[in-house]
DSSP file (Angstrom, degrees, kcal/mol; ACC not computed):
  #  RESIDUE AA STRUCTURE BP1 BP2  ACC     N-H-->O    O-->H-N    N-H-->O    O-->H-N    TCO  KAPPA ALPHA  PHI   PSI    X-CA   Y-CA   Z-CA
    1    1 A M              0   0    0      0, 0.0   101,-0.1     0, 0.0     2,-0.1   0.000 360.0 360.0 360.0 133.3    6.2  -19.9    9.1
    2    2 A L        -     0   0    0     99,-0.3     2,-0.3     4,-0.0     6,-0.1  -0.402 360.0-160.6 -73.1 150.4    7.9  -18.2    6.1
    3    3 A E    >   -     0   0    0      4,-0.1     3,-1.9    -2,-0.1   127,-0.3  -0.922  29.6 -86.1-132.3 157.0    8.9  -14.5    6.4
    4    4 A V  T 3  S+     0   0    0     -2,-0.3   127,-0.2     1,-0.2     3,-0.1  -0.370 114.7  31.8 -57.8 135.8    9.7  -11.7    4.1
    5    5 A G  T 3  S+     0   0    0    125,-3.1    -1,-0.2     1,-0.4     2,-0.1   0.088  91.8 116.3 100.2 -21.4   13.5  -11.8    3.2
    6    6 A Q  S <  S-     0   0    0     -3,-1.9   124,-3.2   124,-0.1    -1,-0.4  -0.425  77.7-100.3 -75.4 154.8   13.8  -15.5    3.4
    7    7 A V  B     -A  129   0A   0    122,-0.3   122,-0.3    -2,-0.1    -1,-0.1  -0.610  44.3-117.0 -70.7 132.1   14.7  -17.6    0.4
    8    8 A A        -     0   0    0    120,-2.9    -1,-0.1    -2,-0.3     3,-0.1  -0.424  34.4 -96.9 -70.1 145.0   11.5  -19.1   -1.0
    9    9 A P        -     0   0    0      0, 0.0    -1,-0.1     0, 0.0     2,-0.1  -0.328  42.0-110.6 -58.9 142.6   11.3  -22.9   -0.9
   10   10 A D        -     0   0    0     -3,-0.1     2,-0.3    13,-0.1    90,-0.0  -0.438  43.4-174.7 -69.0 150.2   12.3  -24.5   -4.2
   11   11 A F        -     0   0    0     -2,-0.1    12,-2.7    -3,-0.1    13,-0.4  -0.995  24.6-176.1-148.0 154.6    9.4  -26.1   -6.1
   12   12 A C  E     +B   22   0B   0     -2,-0.3    10,-0.2    10,-0.2    85,-0.1  -0.950  22.9 152.3-144.9 129.5    8.5  -28.2   -9.1
   13   13 A A  E     -B   21   0B   0      8,-2.0     8,-3.0    -2,-0.3     2,-0.2  -0.987  44.4-100.4-155.4 151.8    5.0  -29.1  -10.1
   14   14 A P  E     -B   20   0B   0      0, 0.0    77,-3.0     0, 0.0     6,-0.2  -0.518  33.9-141.7 -75.7 141.3    3.0  -29.8  -13.2
   15   15 A N  B >   -C   90   0C   0      4,-2.4     3,-2.2    75,-0.2    75,-0.2  -0.228  43.0 -77.9 -86.6-173.3    1.0  -27.1  -14.8
   16   16 A Q  T 3  S+     0   0    0     73,-0.7    61,-0.2     1,-0.3    74,-0.1   0.695 133.8  52.0 -60.9 -20.2   -2.4  -27.6  -16.4
   17   17 A D  T 3  S-     0   0    0      2,-0.2    -1,-0.3    59,-0.1     3,-0.1   0.191 119.9-107.6-101.1  15.1   -0.7  -29.0  -19.6
   18   18 A D  S <  S+     0   0    0     -3,-2.2     2,-0.5     1,-0.2    -2,-0.1   0.774  75.8 138.7  62.6  29.0    1.3  -31.5  -17.6
   19   19 A I        -     0   0    0     -6,-0.0    -4,-2.4     2,-0.0     2,-0.3  -0.913  57.2-119.1-103.0 128.2    4.5  -29.6  -18.1
   20   20 A E  E     -B   14   0B   0     -2,-0.5     2,-0.5    -6,-0.2    70,-0.0  -0.491  25.2-162.5 -72.3 129.5    6.7  -29.3  -15.1
   21   21 A I  E     -B   13   0B   0     -8,-3.0    -8,-2.0    -2,-0.3     2,-0.4  -0.957  10.0-171.8-112.0 125.2    7.3  -25.8  -13.8
   22   22 A C  E >   -B   12   0B   0     -2,-0.5     3,-1.1   -10,-0.2     4,-0.4  -0.932  30.6-133.1-122.4 143.5   10.3  -25.4  -11.5
   23   23 A S  G >  S+     0   0    0    -12,-2.7     3,-1.7    -2,-0.4     4,-0.4   0.850 105.5  64.2 -59.9 -34.8   11.4  -22.3   -9.5
   24   24 A R  G >  S+     0   0    0    -13,-0.4     3,-0.6     1,-0.3    -1,-0.3   0.815 100.3  52.8 -60.6 -28.9   15.0  -22.8  -10.6
   25   25 A D  G <  S+     0   0    0     -3,-1.1    -1,-0.3     1,-0.2    -2,-0.2   0.572 106.0  54.9 -81.4  -9.2   13.8  -22.1  -14.2
   26   26 A L  G X  S+     0   0    0     -3,-1.7     3,-2.0    -4,-0.4    -1,-0.2   0.382  73.3 131.0-106.1   2.0   12.1  -18.9  -13.1
   27   27 A R  T <   +     0   0    0     -3,-0.6   100,-0.2    -4,-0.4     3,-0.1  -0.271  68.2  36.7 -55.3 140.8   15.1  -17.2  -11.5
   28   28 A G  T 3  S+     0   0    0     98,-2.2     2,-0.3     1,-0.4    -1,-0.3   0.289 104.0  89.7  96.1  -9.9   15.5  -13.7  -12.7
   29   29 A K  S <  S-     0   0    0     -3,-2.0     2,-0.4    97,-0.2    -1,-0.4  -0.838  80.7-113.8-115.0 155.4   11.8  -13.1  -12.9
   30   30 A W  E     -d   63   0C   0     32,-1.8    34,-2.5    -2,-0.3     2,-0.5  -0.713  34.8-154.5 -80.2 138.8    9.3  -11.8  -10.3
   31   31 A I  E     -dE  64 124C   0     93,-2.6    93,-2.9    -2,-0.4     2,-0.7  -0.973  15.6-161.5-121.5 128.4    6.9  -14.5   -9.3
   32   32 A V  E     -dE  65 123C   0     32,-3.1    34,-3.1    -2,-0.5     2,-0.7  -0.943  19.9-174.9-102.2 110.1    3.4  -14.0   -7.9
   33   33 A L  E     -dE  66 122C   0     89,-2.7    89,-2.7    -2,-0.7     2,-0.5  -0.915   2.8-179.0-112.5 109.8    2.7  -17.4   -6.3
   34   34 A Y  E     -dE  67 121C   0     32,-2.7    34,-2.6    -2,-0.7     2,-0.4  -0.934  14.0-153.3-118.3 135.0   -0.8  -17.7   -4.9
   35   35 A F  E     +dE  68 120C   0     85,-3.3    85,-1.3    -2,-0.5    34,-0.2  -0.847  17.9 176.0-103.3 134.7   -2.3  -20.7   -3.1
   36   36 A Y        -     0   0    0     32,-2.6     3,-0.1    -2,-0.4    82,-0.1  -0.963  32.7-122.8-139.1 154.8   -6.0  -21.3   -3.2
   37   37 A P  S    S-     0   0    0      0, 0.0     2,-0.3     0, 0.0    34,-0.1   0.915  77.8  -9.3 -67.2 -47.5   -8.2  -24.2   -1.9
   38   38 A R    >   -     0   0    0     31,-0.1     3,-0.8    32,-0.1     6,-0.2  -0.987  61.0-110.5-161.8 139.1  -10.1  -25.6   -4.9
   39   39 A D  T 3  S+     0   0    0     -2,-0.3     6,-0.1     1,-0.2    37,-0.1  -0.299  97.3  22.9 -63.4 153.1  -10.9  -25.0   -8.6
   40   40 A L  T 3  S+     0   0    0      1,-0.2    -1,-0.2     2,-0.1     3,-0.0   0.714  90.1 122.4  64.9  25.5  -14.4  -24.1   -9.6
   41   41 A T  S <> S-     0   0    0     -3,-0.8     4,-2.8     1,-0.1     5,-0.2  -0.852  72.9-108.2-113.7 156.5  -15.5  -22.6   -6.3
   42   42 A P  H  > S+     0   0    0      0, 0.0     4,-2.5     0, 0.0     5,-0.2   0.893 113.2  38.8 -54.2 -55.2  -16.7  -19.0   -5.9
   43   43 A G  H  > S+     0   0    0      1,-0.2     4,-2.3     2,-0.2     5,-0.2   0.901 119.0  48.4 -64.5 -40.2  -13.8  -17.3   -4.2
   44   44 A C  H  > S+     0   0    0      2,-0.2     4,-2.4     1,-0.2    -1,-0.2   0.863 111.2  50.9 -68.7 -35.3  -11.2  -19.3   -6.1
   45   45 A T  H  X S+     0   0    0     -4,-2.8     4,-2.7     2,-0.2     5,-0.2   0.934 110.2  49.1 -66.8 -46.4  -12.9  -18.4   -9.4
   46   46 A N  H  X S+     0   0    0     -4,-2.5     4,-2.6    -5,-0.2    -2,-0.2   0.928 112.8  48.2 -57.5 -45.4  -13.0  -14.7   -8.6
   47   47 A E  H  X S+     0   0    0     -4,-2.3     4,-2.4     2,-0.2     5,-0.2   0.933 113.3  46.0 -63.3 -46.7   -9.3  -14.8   -7.7
   48   48 A A  H  X S+     0   0    0     -4,-2.4     4,-2.1     1,-0.2    -1,-0.2   0.898 114.6  48.1 -64.2 -41.0   -8.3  -16.6  -10.8
   49   49 A C  H  X S+     0   0    0     -4,-2.7     4,-2.5     2,-0.2    -1,-0.2   0.895 111.3  50.6 -66.5 -39.8  -10.4  -14.4  -13.0
   50   50 A D  H  X S+     0   0    0     -4,-2.6     4,-1.9    -5,-0.2    -2,-0.2   0.913 112.2  46.3 -65.3 -42.4   -9.1  -11.2  -11.4
   51   51 A F  H  X S+     0   0    0     -4,-2.4     4,-0.8     2,-0.2    -1,-0.2   0.868 111.8  52.5 -67.8 -34.9   -5.5  -12.4  -11.9
   52   52 A T  H >< S+     0   0    0     -4,-2.1     3,-0.7    -5,-0.2    -2,-0.2   0.929 109.3  49.0 -64.3 -44.6   -6.3  -13.3  -15.5
   53   53 A T  H 3< S+     0   0    0     -4,-2.5     4,-0.2     1,-0.2    -2,-0.2   0.889 117.1  41.9 -60.4 -39.7   -7.7   -9.8  -16.1
   54   54 A A  H >X S+     0   0    0     -4,-1.9     4,-1.7     1,-0.2     3,-1.0   0.526  86.3 100.8 -85.6  -6.3   -4.6   -8.2  -14.6
   55   55 A E  H <X S+     0   0    0     -4,-0.8     4,-2.8    -3,-0.7     5,-0.2   0.850  75.2  56.3 -54.0 -43.0   -2.1  -10.6  -16.3
   56   56 A P  H 3> S+     0   0    0      0, 0.0     4,-1.8     0, 0.0    -1,-0.3   0.881 108.3  49.6 -58.0 -35.2   -1.1   -8.2  -19.1
   57   57 A E  H <> S+     0   0    0     -3,-1.0     4,-0.7     2,-0.2    -2,-0.2   0.873 110.6  49.2 -70.3 -36.3   -0.1   -5.6  -16.4
   58   58 A F  H ><>S+     0   0    0     -4,-1.7     5,-2.3     2,-0.2     3,-0.7   0.883 107.7  55.4 -67.2 -38.3    1.9   -8.2  -14.5
   59   59 A D  H ><5S+     0   0    0     -4,-2.8     3,-1.9     1,-0.2    -2,-0.2   0.912 103.9  54.2 -57.7 -42.9    3.6   -9.2  -17.8
   60   60 A N  H 3<5S+     0   0    0     -4,-1.8    -1,-0.2     1,-0.3    -2,-0.2   0.734 106.3  52.6 -63.9 -21.9    4.7   -5.5  -18.2
   61   61 A L  T <<5S-     0   0    0     -4,-0.7    -1,-0.3    -3,-0.7    -2,-0.2   0.230 118.5-114.1 -95.9  12.4    6.2   -5.8  -14.8
   62   62 A D  T < 5S+     0   0    0     -3,-1.9   -32,-1.8     1,-0.2     2,-0.4   0.882  72.6 137.3  55.5  42.7    8.2   -8.9  -15.9
   63   63 A A  E   < -d   30   0C   0     -5,-2.3     2,-0.4   -34,-0.2   -32,-0.2  -0.934  45.3-148.1-121.3 142.8    6.2  -11.0  -13.4
   64   64 A I  E     -d   31   0C   0    -34,-2.5   -32,-3.1    -2,-0.4     2,-0.5  -0.896  12.3-141.9-107.9 139.5    4.7  -14.5  -13.8
   65   65 A I  E     -d   32   0C   0     -2,-0.4    23,-1.2   -34,-0.2     2,-0.5  -0.884  19.2-177.9-102.3 126.2    1.5  -15.5  -12.0
   66   66 A L  E     -df  33  88C   0    -34,-3.1   -32,-2.7    -2,-0.5     2,-0.4  -0.979   9.4-161.3-126.0 118.7    1.3  -19.0  -10.7
   67   67 A G  E     -df  34  89C   0     21,-2.7    23,-3.6    -2,-0.5     2,-0.4  -0.809  12.0-164.0 -95.1 140.7   -1.8  -20.3   -9.0
   68   68 A V  E     +df  35  90C   0    -34,-2.6   -32,-2.6    -2,-0.4    23,-0.2  -0.988  19.1 150.1-131.3 130.3   -1.4  -23.4   -6.8
   69   69 A S  E     - f   0  91C   0     21,-1.7    23,-2.9    -2,-0.4   -31,-0.1  -0.953  55.0-108.2-145.7 167.0   -4.0  -25.9   -5.4
   70   70 A P  S    S+     0   0    0      0, 0.0    21,-0.1     0, 0.0   -32,-0.1   0.491  82.6 114.8 -74.9  -0.9   -4.1  -29.5   -4.6
   71   71 A D  S    S-     0   0    0     19,-0.2    21,-0.3   -34,-0.1    -2,-0.2  -0.286  70.1-111.2 -66.5 155.4   -6.3  -30.2   -7.6
   72   72 A D     >  -     0   0    0     19,-0.1     4,-2.0    20,-0.1     3,-0.2  -0.310  29.0-100.6 -84.5 172.6   -5.0  -32.3  -10.5
   73   73 A T  H  > S+     0   0    0      1,-0.2     4,-2.3     2,-0.2     5,-0.1   0.833 120.0  57.0 -64.6 -33.9   -4.1  -31.1  -13.9
   74   74 A A  H  > S+     0   0    0      2,-0.2     4,-1.9     1,-0.2    -1,-0.2   0.916 108.6  46.5 -64.3 -41.8   -7.3  -32.4  -15.5
   75   75 A K  H  > S+     0   0    0      1,-0.2     4,-2.4     2,-0.2    -2,-0.2   0.885 110.2  54.0 -68.1 -37.1   -9.4  -30.3  -13.0
   76   76 A H  H  X S+     0   0    0     -4,-2.0     4,-2.8     1,-0.2     5,-0.2   0.918 106.8  52.0 -59.7 -43.0   -7.2  -27.3  -13.7
   77   77 A R  H  X S+     0   0    0     -4,-2.3     4,-2.6     1,-0.2    -2,-0.2   0.909 109.9  48.4 -61.8 -41.9   -7.8  -27.7  -17.5
   78   78 A K  H  X S+     0   0    0     -4,-1.9     4,-2.9     2,-0.2    -1,-0.2   0.922 112.4  49.3 -61.7 -44.3  -11.6  -27.7  -16.8
   79   79 A F  H  X S+     0   0    0     -4,-2.4     4,-1.9     2,-0.2    -2,-0.2   0.931 113.1  46.2 -60.3 -48.9  -11.3  -24.6  -14.7
   80   80 A I  H  X>S+     0   0    0     -4,-2.8     5,-1.6     1,-0.2     4,-0.9   0.911 115.1  46.9 -61.8 -44.6   -9.3  -22.8  -17.3
   81   81 A E  H  <5S+     0   0    0     -4,-2.6     3,-0.5    -5,-0.2    -2,-0.2   0.923 111.4  50.2 -65.3 -45.2  -11.6  -23.8  -20.1
   82   82 A K  H  <5S+     0   0    0     -4,-2.9    -1,-0.2     1,-0.2    -2,-0.2   0.870 124.5  27.9 -63.4 -37.5  -14.8  -22.9  -18.2
   83   83 A Y  H  <5S-     0   0    0     -4,-1.9    -1,-0.2    -5,-0.2    -2,-0.2   0.278 103.0-120.9-111.5  10.1  -13.6  -19.4  -17.2
   84   84 A D  T  <5 -     0   0    0     -4,-0.9     2,-0.2    -3,-0.5    -3,-0.2   0.911  45.8-177.8  52.3  48.9  -11.2  -18.7  -20.1
   85   85 A L      < -     0   0    0     -5,-1.6    -1,-0.2    -6,-0.2   -36,-0.1  -0.527  23.9-171.5 -79.3 144.2   -8.2  -18.3  -17.7
   86   86 A S        +     0   0    0     -2,-0.2    -1,-0.1   -37,-0.1     2,-0.1   0.479  54.9  98.2-111.8  -6.9   -4.8  -17.3  -19.1
   87   87 A I  S    S-     0   0    0    -39,-0.2     2,-0.4     1,-0.1   -21,-0.1  -0.338  79.6-104.1 -79.2 164.1   -2.7  -17.7  -16.0
   88   88 A T  E     - f   0  66C   0    -23,-1.2   -21,-2.7    -2,-0.1     2,-0.5  -0.747  31.2-160.6 -89.9 132.6   -0.7  -20.8  -15.1
   89   89 A L  E     - f   0  67C   0     -2,-0.4   -73,-0.7   -23,-0.2     2,-0.4  -0.957   5.0-150.4-115.2 131.6   -2.1  -23.2  -12.5
   90   90 A L  E     -Cf  15  68C   0    -23,-3.6   -21,-1.7    -2,-0.5     2,-0.7  -0.831  10.4-135.9-103.4 138.7    0.1  -25.7  -10.8
   91   91 A A  E     + f   0  69C   0    -77,-3.0     2,-0.5    -2,-0.4     3,-0.2  -0.831  21.3 178.6 -95.8 111.5   -1.2  -29.1   -9.5
   92   92 A D    >   +     0   0    0    -23,-2.9     3,-1.9    -2,-0.7     6,-0.2  -0.505  17.4 156.3-107.7  59.9    0.2  -29.8   -6.0
   93   93 A T  T 3  S+     0   0    0     -2,-0.5    -1,-0.2     1,-0.3   -21,-0.1   0.769  74.9  47.2 -64.0 -27.6   -1.6  -33.1   -5.6
   94   94 A N  T 3  S-     0   0    0     -3,-0.2    -1,-0.3     0, 0.0    -2,-0.1   0.447 106.3-130.3 -91.3   0.7    0.8  -34.4   -3.0
   95   95 A R    <>  +     0   0    0     -3,-1.9     4,-2.4   -26,-0.1     5,-0.2   0.633  65.5 134.3  63.2  18.1    0.6  -31.0   -1.1
   96   96 A K  H  > S+     0   0    0      2,-0.2     4,-3.1     1,-0.2     5,-0.2   0.935  73.4  44.7 -62.9 -46.6    4.4  -30.7   -1.0
   97   97 A M  H  > S+     0   0    0      2,-0.2     4,-2.6     1,-0.2     6,-0.2   0.933 112.6  52.3 -62.4 -44.5    4.3  -27.0   -2.1
   98   98 A C  H  4>S+     0   0    0      1,-0.2     5,-2.4     2,-0.2     6,-1.1   0.905 114.6  42.3 -57.9 -42.3    1.5  -26.2    0.3
   99   99 A E  H ><5S+     0   0    0     -4,-2.4     3,-1.0     3,-0.2    -2,-0.2   0.922 112.9  51.8 -71.8 -43.8    3.4  -27.7    3.2
  100  100 A D  H 3<5S+     0   0    0     -4,-3.1    -2,-0.2     1,-0.3    -1,-0.2   0.862 114.7  43.5 -61.0 -35.7    6.7  -26.2    2.2
  101  101 A F  T 3<5S-     0   0    0     -4,-2.6   -99,-0.3    -5,-0.2    -1,-0.3   0.439 112.9-120.6 -91.1   0.3    5.1  -22.7    2.0
  102  102 A G  T < 5S+     0   0    0     -3,-1.0    -3,-0.2    -4,-0.3    -4,-0.1   0.715  79.5 117.9  74.8  21.7    3.1  -23.3    5.2
  103  103 A V      < +     0   0    0     -5,-2.4    15,-2.7    -6,-0.2     2,-1.0   0.536  45.4  91.9-100.2  -6.7   -0.3  -22.9    3.7
  104  104 A W  E     +H  117   0D   0     -6,-1.1     2,-0.3    13,-0.2    13,-0.2  -0.787  64.7 147.6 -87.6 104.5   -1.6  -26.4    4.5
  105  105 A Q  E     -H  116   0D   0     11,-2.7    11,-2.4    -2,-1.0     2,-0.4  -0.841  56.3 -83.8-138.0 166.7   -3.2  -25.8    7.8
  106  106 A L  E     -H  115   0D   0     -2,-0.3     2,-0.3     9,-0.2     9,-0.2  -0.625  50.4-169.8 -72.7 126.8   -6.0  -26.7   10.2
  107  107 A K  E     -H  114   0D   0      7,-3.4     7,-2.3    -2,-0.4     2,-0.4  -0.891  15.3-144.5-121.3 151.3   -9.1  -24.8    9.2
  108  108 A K  E     +H  113   0D   0     -2,-0.3     2,-0.3     5,-0.2     5,-0.2  -0.961  22.1 168.6-115.7 132.6  -12.5  -24.4   10.9
  109  109 A F  E >  S-H  112   0D   0      3,-2.7     3,-1.9    -2,-0.4    -2,-0.0  -0.942  70.5 -17.6-145.8 120.8  -15.7  -24.2    8.9
  110  110 A M  T 3  S-     0   0    0     -2,-0.3     3,-0.1     1,-0.3    -1,-0.0   0.887 128.6 -49.8  50.9  45.7  -19.2  -24.4   10.4
  111  111 A G  T 3  S+     0   0    0      1,-0.2     2,-0.4     0, 0.0    -1,-0.3   0.421 117.0 110.6  80.2  -2.2  -17.9  -25.9   13.6
  112  112 A R  E <   -H  109   0D   0     -3,-1.9    -3,-2.7     2,-0.0     2,-0.4  -0.831  55.4-146.5-108.9 146.1  -15.8  -28.6   11.8
  113  113 A E  E     +H  108   0D   0     -2,-0.4     2,-0.3    -5,-0.2    -5,-0.2  -0.894  28.7 149.9-109.3 139.2  -12.1  -28.8   11.6
  114  114 A S  E     -H  107   0D   0     -7,-2.3    -7,-3.4    -2,-0.4     2,-0.3  -0.980  46.2 -99.1-158.4 160.2  -10.1  -30.1    8.7
  115  115 A M  E     +H  106   0D   0     -2,-0.3     2,-0.3    -9,-0.2    -9,-0.2  -0.625  57.8 134.4 -82.1 141.7   -6.8  -29.7    7.0
  116  116 A G  E     -H  105   0D   0    -11,-2.4   -11,-2.7    -2,-0.3     2,-0.5  -0.980  55.9 -65.4-170.8 177.6   -6.8  -27.5    3.9
  117  117 A V  E     -H  104   0D   0     -2,-0.3     2,-0.6   -13,-0.2   -13,-0.2  -0.661  37.2-147.3 -81.5 126.2   -5.2  -24.7    2.0
  118  118 A V        -     0   0    0    -15,-2.7   -83,-0.1    -2,-0.5     2,-0.1  -0.860  34.7-108.2 -90.8 120.9   -5.3  -21.3    3.6
  119  119 A R        +     0   0    0     -2,-0.6    18,-2.5    18,-0.2     2,-0.3  -0.291  57.3 161.1 -56.5 116.9   -5.5  -18.7    0.8
  120  120 A T  E     -E   35   0C   0    -85,-1.3   -85,-3.3    16,-0.2     2,-0.4  -0.992  26.6-156.3-143.7 143.8   -2.1  -17.1    0.7
  121  121 A T  E     -EG  34 134C   0     13,-2.2    13,-2.7    -2,-0.3     2,-0.4  -0.981   8.1-170.6-126.4 138.4   -0.1  -15.0   -1.8
  122  122 A F  E     -EG  33 133C   0    -89,-2.7   -89,-2.7    -2,-0.4     2,-0.5  -0.957  14.0-152.0-122.2 142.1    3.7  -14.6   -2.1
  123  123 A I  E     -EG  32 132C   0      9,-2.3     8,-3.4    -2,-0.4     9,-1.3  -0.981  17.8-164.8-107.0 126.7    5.7  -12.2   -4.2
  124  124 A I  E     -EG  31 130C   0    -93,-2.9   -93,-2.6    -2,-0.5     6,-0.2  -0.947  12.9-135.5-113.2 128.8    9.1  -13.8   -4.9
  125  125 A N    >   -     0   0    0      4,-3.1     3,-2.4    -2,-0.5   -96,-0.2  -0.228  32.3 -94.3 -80.0 171.6   11.9  -11.5   -6.2
  126  126 A P  T 3  S+     0   0    0      0, 0.0   -98,-2.2     0, 0.0   -97,-0.2   0.710 125.0  58.0 -60.6 -20.0   14.2  -12.4   -9.1
  127  127 A E  T 3  S-     0   0    0   -100,-0.2  -100,-0.1     2,-0.1   -97,-0.1   0.476 121.5-106.2 -87.0  -2.3   16.9  -13.6   -6.6
  128  128 A G  S <  S+     0   0    0     -3,-2.4  -120,-2.9     1,-0.3     2,-0.3   0.622  76.6 132.2  90.0  13.6   14.4  -16.1   -5.2
  129  129 A K  B     -A    7   0A   0   -122,-0.3    -4,-3.1    -4,-0.1     2,-0.5  -0.740  65.2-105.9-100.0 149.6   13.6  -14.4   -1.9
  130  130 A I  E     +G  124   0C   0   -124,-3.2  -125,-3.1    -2,-0.3    -6,-0.2  -0.596  37.3 175.5 -72.5 121.9   10.2  -13.7   -0.5
  131  131 A A  E     +     0   0C   0     -8,-3.4     2,-0.3    -2,-0.5    -7,-0.2   0.675  64.5   4.9-101.8 -23.3    9.4  -10.0   -1.0
  132  132 A E  E     -G  123   0C   0     -9,-1.3    -9,-2.3  -129,-0.1     2,-0.4  -0.978  57.8-162.7-160.7 149.2    5.8  -10.0    0.3
  133  133 A I  E     -G  122   0C   0     -2,-0.3     2,-0.5   -11,-0.2   -11,-0.2  -1.000   3.2-168.0-137.4 134.5    3.3  -12.3    1.9
  134  134 A W  E     -G  121   0C   0    -13,-2.7   -13,-2.2    -2,-0.4     3,-0.3  -0.991  15.8-162.4-118.2 120.7   -0.5  -12.0    2.3
  135  135 A N        +     0   0    0     -2,-0.5   -15,-0.2     1,-0.2     3,-0.1  -0.752  68.8   7.6-100.4 149.8   -2.0  -14.5    4.7
  136  136 A K  S    S-     0   0    0     -2,-0.3    -1,-0.2   -17,-0.3   -16,-0.2   0.929  90.7-149.5  47.7  57.3   -5.7  -15.5    4.8
  137  137 A V        -     0   0    0    -18,-2.5     2,-0.7    -3,-0.3   -18,-0.2  -0.269  15.2-150.1 -63.2 135.9   -6.4  -13.5    1.7
  138  138 A N        -     0   0    0      1,-0.1     3,-0.2    -3,-0.1    -1,-0.1  -0.954  12.3-154.4-103.0 112.0   -9.8  -11.9    1.1
  139  139 A V  S    S+     0   0    0     -2,-0.7    15,-2.9     1,-0.3     2,-0.4   0.873  79.7  12.9 -60.4 -43.3  -10.1  -11.9   -2.7
  140  140 A R  E    S-I  153   0E   0     13,-0.2     2,-0.4    14,-0.1    -1,-0.3  -0.950  77.3-177.6-137.9 114.8  -12.5   -9.0   -2.9
  141  141 A K  E     -I  152   0E   0     11,-2.3    11,-3.4    -2,-0.4     2,-0.3  -0.877  24.8-123.2-117.9 149.8  -13.1   -6.8    0.1
  142  142 A K  E     +I  151   0E   0     -2,-0.4     2,-0.3     9,-0.2     9,-0.2  -0.678  31.9 179.2 -87.0 139.3  -15.3   -3.8    0.6
  143  143 A K  E     -I  150   0E   0      7,-2.8     7,-3.5    -2,-0.3     2,-0.6  -0.991  25.2-131.6-140.2 144.7  -13.7   -0.6    1.6
  144  144 A T  E     +I  149   0E   0     -2,-0.3     2,-0.5     5,-0.2     5,-0.2  -0.889  25.7 178.9-101.6 120.9  -15.1    2.9    2.3
  145  145 A V  E >  S-I  148   0E   0      3,-3.1     3,-1.9    -2,-0.6    -2,-0.0  -0.980  72.7 -18.7-123.7 119.2  -13.2    5.7    0.6
  146  146 A K  T 3  S-     0   0    0     -2,-0.5    -1,-0.1     1,-0.3     3,-0.1   0.889 129.2 -51.3  51.1  44.0  -14.5    9.3    1.1
  147  147 A G  T 3  S+     0   0    0      1,-0.2     2,-0.5    -3,-0.0    -1,-0.3   0.450 118.0 111.0  78.8   0.2  -17.9    7.9    2.2
  148  148 A E  E <   -I  145   0E   0     -3,-1.9    -3,-3.1     2,-0.0     2,-0.4  -0.917  66.2-130.1-113.3 132.5  -18.3    5.7   -0.8
  149  149 A K  E     +I  144   0E   0     -2,-0.5     2,-0.3    -5,-0.2    -5,-0.2  -0.652  33.5 176.0 -80.0 127.3  -18.1    1.9   -0.7
  150  150 A I  E     -I  143   0E   0     -7,-3.5    -7,-2.8    -2,-0.4     2,-0.5  -0.905  30.0-120.1-127.7 159.2  -15.7    0.4   -3.2
  151  151 A E  E     -I  142   0E   0     -2,-0.3     2,-0.6    -9,-0.2    -9,-0.2  -0.876  22.4-156.6-100.6 127.0  -14.5   -3.1   -3.9
  152  152 A V  E     -I  141   0E   0    -11,-3.4   -11,-2.3    -2,-0.5     2,-0.4  -0.909   9.9-144.6-105.7 123.8  -10.8   -3.7   -3.6
  153  153 A L  E  >  -I  140   0E   0     -2,-0.6     4,-1.8   -13,-0.2     3,-0.4  -0.701  10.0-139.9 -89.2 136.0   -9.4   -6.7   -5.6
  154  154 A H  H  > S+     0   0    0    -15,-2.9     4,-2.6    -2,-0.4     5,-0.2   0.896 104.3  59.3 -58.0 -41.1   -6.6   -8.7   -4.1
  155  155 A A  H  > S+     0   0    0    -16,-0.3     4,-2.2     1,-0.2    -1,-0.2   0.871 105.3  49.2 -57.4 -37.9   -5.0   -8.9   -7.6
  156  156 A D  H  > S+     0   0    0     -3,-0.4     4,-2.5     2,-0.2    -1,-0.2   0.881 109.0  51.9 -69.9 -38.3   -4.8   -5.1   -7.7
  157  157 A E  H  X S+     0   0    0     -4,-1.8     4,-2.4     2,-0.2    -2,-0.2   0.916 111.1  48.1 -61.2 -43.1   -3.2   -5.0   -4.2
  158  158 A V  H  X S+     0   0    0     -4,-2.6     4,-2.5     2,-0.2    -2,-0.2   0.923 111.5  49.7 -64.1 -44.8   -0.6   -7.5   -5.4
  159  159 A K  H  X S+     0   0    0     -4,-2.2     4,-2.2    -5,-0.2    -2,-0.2   0.919 111.4  48.9 -61.4 -44.2    0.1   -5.5   -8.5
  160  160 A Q  H  X S+     0   0    0     -4,-2.5     4,-2.0     1,-0.2    -1,-0.2   0.916 112.4  47.6 -62.1 -44.1    0.5   -2.3   -6.6
  161  161 A R  H  X S+     0   0    0     -4,-2.4     4,-2.6     1,-0.2    -1,-0.2   0.890 109.4  53.9 -65.8 -38.8    2.9   -3.8   -4.1
  162  162 A L  H  X S+     0   0    0     -4,-2.5     4,-2.4     1,-0.2    -1,-0.2   0.913 107.9  50.2 -60.8 -43.3    4.9   -5.4   -6.9
  163  163 A Q  H  X S+     0   0    0     -4,-2.2     4,-2.2     1,-0.2    -1,-0.2   0.915 110.8  49.6 -60.7 -43.0    5.3   -2.0   -8.5
  164  164 A E  H  X S+     0   0    0     -4,-2.0     4,-1.7     1,-0.2    -2,-0.2   0.918 111.1  49.1 -62.3 -44.1    6.4   -0.5   -5.2
  165  165 A L  H  X S+     0   0    0     -4,-2.6     4,-0.9     1,-0.2    -1,-0.2   0.898 111.5  48.9 -63.4 -40.5    9.0   -3.3   -4.7
  166  166 A Q  H  < S+     0   0    0     -4,-2.4     3,-0.4     1,-0.2    -1,-0.2   0.880 109.7  51.2 -68.5 -36.9   10.4   -2.9   -8.2
  167  167 A Q  H  < S+     0   0    0     -4,-2.2    -1,-0.2     1,-0.2    -2,-0.2   0.835 107.2  54.8 -68.2 -30.9   10.7    0.9   -7.7
  168  168 A A  H  <        0   0    0     -4,-1.7    -1,-0.2     1,-0.2    -2,-0.2   0.715 360.0 360.0 -74.5 -20.6   12.6    0.3   -4.5
  169  169 A N     <        0   0    0     -4,-0.9    -1,-0.2    -3,-0.4    -2,-0.2   0.469 360.0 360.0 -77.1 360.0   15.1   -1.9   -6.2
């Protein structure tokens, strides 16, 4: 299992436009690398839309958002087109990134076990080290603040943590 402070595994994968994106080319930038199970499903759609909405703020923090799933580039293009997504999606069809980052795991759903992507987000610093990890992400969770129920978006949590990490540097 990867831990904060470790060097992140190197990766190269095609984006939705079949252009290879490699970690070595992103050195010097903050990377928000989030793994999700499947395009065009409710939780994954919410997460991608939330990161798209927040993308300008991540740009201001000199951070790039990369979503990763085992779906192919054609399915990523459909997903992006249907929901007008602006973030970059990487196709990990051979699951190498998922395995290298430890997110390809045995999952249980309705009494059945199968291998799949456990929704996980990493912040990787400009030196290529893991600065933060969220395991088993809940994309939108309800929280009670001063007696009032509010919805907390994972994308907002990531943005807030990124700001904290940058201020600490």
